NUBA-434979 format. One record per residue (C-alpha): residue in three letters; x, z, y. Coordinates in nm, 3 decimals, always signed. Layout:
BEGIN
+------+---------+---------+---------+
| type |      c1 |      c3 |      c2 |
+------+---------+---------+---------+
|  ALA |       X |       Z |       Y |
...
+------+---------+---------+---------+
END
This chain:
BEGIN
+------+---------+---------+---------+
| type |      c1 |      c3 |      c2 |
+------+---------+---------+---------+
|  MET |  +6.111 |  +3.667 |  -1.050 |
|  SER |  +6.060 |  +3.196 |  -0.995 |
|  SER |  +6.076 |  +3.010 |  -1.307 |
|  GLU |  +6.222 |  +2.757 |  -1.091 |
|  PRO |  +6.532 |  +2.614 |  -1.114 |
|  LYS |  +6.807 |  +2.744 |  -0.815 |
|  ARG |  +6.902 |  +2.443 |  -0.613 |
|  SER |  +7.274 |  +2.437 |  -0.432 |
|  PRO |  +7.242 |  +2.386 |  -0.057 |
|  ILE |  +7.464 |  +2.044 |  -0.100 |
|  ALA |  +7.141 |  +1.917 |  -0.332 |
|  ILE |  +6.862 |  +2.015 |  -0.101 |
|  ALA |  +7.042 |  +1.855 |  +0.220 |
|  ARG |  +7.134 |  +1.580 |  -0.016 |
|  TRP |  +6.701 |  +1.520 |  -0.119 |
|  GLU |  +6.654 |  +1.580 |  +0.177 |
|  ASN |  +6.789 |  +1.310 |  +0.361 |
|  GLU |  +6.718 |  +1.109 |  +0.096 |
|  GLY |  +6.402 |  +1.100 |  +0.261 |
|  GLY |  +6.246 |  +1.458 |  +0.200 |
|  HIS |  +6.011 |  +1.593 |  -0.107 |
|  VAL |  +5.792 |  +1.330 |  -0.234 |
|  CYS |  +5.551 |  +1.395 |  -0.506 |
|  GLY |  +5.661 |  +1.191 |  -0.820 |
|  PRO |  +5.385 |  +0.990 |  -1.046 |
|  GLN |  +5.183 |  +1.187 |  -1.298 |
|  LEU |  +5.268 |  +1.118 |  -1.649 |
|  PRO |  +5.061 |  +1.099 |  -1.933 |
|  GLY |  +5.099 |  +1.343 |  -2.136 |
|  GLY |  +4.916 |  +1.663 |  -2.023 |
|  ASP |  +4.960 |  +1.958 |  -1.902 |
|  ASP |  +5.216 |  +2.055 |  -2.167 |
|  LEU |  +5.459 |  +1.809 |  -2.025 |
|  GLN |  +5.401 |  +1.914 |  -1.689 |
|  VAL |  +5.499 |  +2.291 |  -1.724 |
|  GLU |  +5.768 |  +2.143 |  -1.959 |
|  LEU |  +5.938 |  +1.869 |  -1.623 |
|  HIS |  +5.876 |  +2.146 |  -1.411 |
|  ARG |  +6.030 |  +2.418 |  -1.583 |
|  TYR |  +6.389 |  +2.221 |  -1.650 |
|  GLY |  +6.345 |  +2.088 |  -1.307 |
|  ILE |  +6.320 |  +1.672 |  -1.433 |
|  THR |  +6.179 |  +1.500 |  -1.172 |
|  PRO |  +6.053 |  +1.093 |  -1.309 |
|  VAL |  +6.264 |  +0.820 |  -1.125 |
|  PRO |  +6.117 |  +0.510 |  -1.055 |
|  LEU |  +6.342 |  +0.212 |  -1.170 |
|  MET |  +6.373 |  -0.142 |  -1.089 |
|  ALA |  +6.390 |  -0.417 |  -1.383 |
|  PHE |  +6.415 |  -0.819 |  -1.342 |
|  ASP |  +6.276 |  -1.019 |  -1.552 |
|  TRP |  +6.420 |  -1.332 |  -1.635 |
|  GLY |  +6.387 |  -1.666 |  -1.924 |
|  GLY |  +6.174 |  -1.348 |  -2.101 |
|  TYR |  +6.483 |  -1.120 |  -2.117 |
|  ARG |  +6.451 |  -0.789 |  -1.884 |
|  TYR |  +6.766 |  -0.667 |  -1.661 |
|  SER |  +6.779 |  -0.324 |  -1.525 |
|  ASN |  +7.080 |  -0.474 |  -1.307 |
|  ALA |  +7.005 |  -0.753 |  -1.068 |
|  ARG |  +7.385 |  -0.954 |  -1.091 |
|  ASP |  +7.339 |  -0.947 |  -1.505 |
|  ALA |  +6.990 |  -1.112 |  -1.442 |
|  ILE |  +7.163 |  -1.344 |  -1.170 |
|  ALA |  +7.468 |  -1.468 |  -1.422 |
|  ALA |  +7.225 |  -1.502 |  -1.696 |
|  ALA |  +7.044 |  -1.780 |  -1.504 |
|  ARG |  +7.398 |  -1.951 |  -1.347 |
|  ARG |  +7.473 |  -2.003 |  -1.717 |
|  LEU |  +7.189 |  -2.149 |  -1.794 |
|  THR |  +7.130 |  -2.347 |  -1.560 |
|  ARG |  +7.488 |  -2.466 |  -1.572 |
|  SER |  +7.486 |  -2.561 |  -1.936 |
|  ALA |  +7.122 |  -2.755 |  -1.825 |
+------+---------+---------+---------+
END
C-alpha cells in the first residue's frame, strides 16, 4: 500500500500542463523534514519578492505604488 496521497485526474492534468514533474529544491532540516513533506504531499514553491527602499514586497504592484508615492513627494 502506497503512503503517497491520491491525486485527482484534474490535479494531475493541471500539474502536467504546468510543465510536468520537476524536482523541488531540497530543504535544510534533514531527512525527517523531507519524509514529512513527502508524506503529506507538500512541495516547496519558490516565491518572488521585490525589494525597494529597504522594504520587501510580495506583489510587484505594491512595490511600484510605494516607489510612485515617494517619487511624487520628492
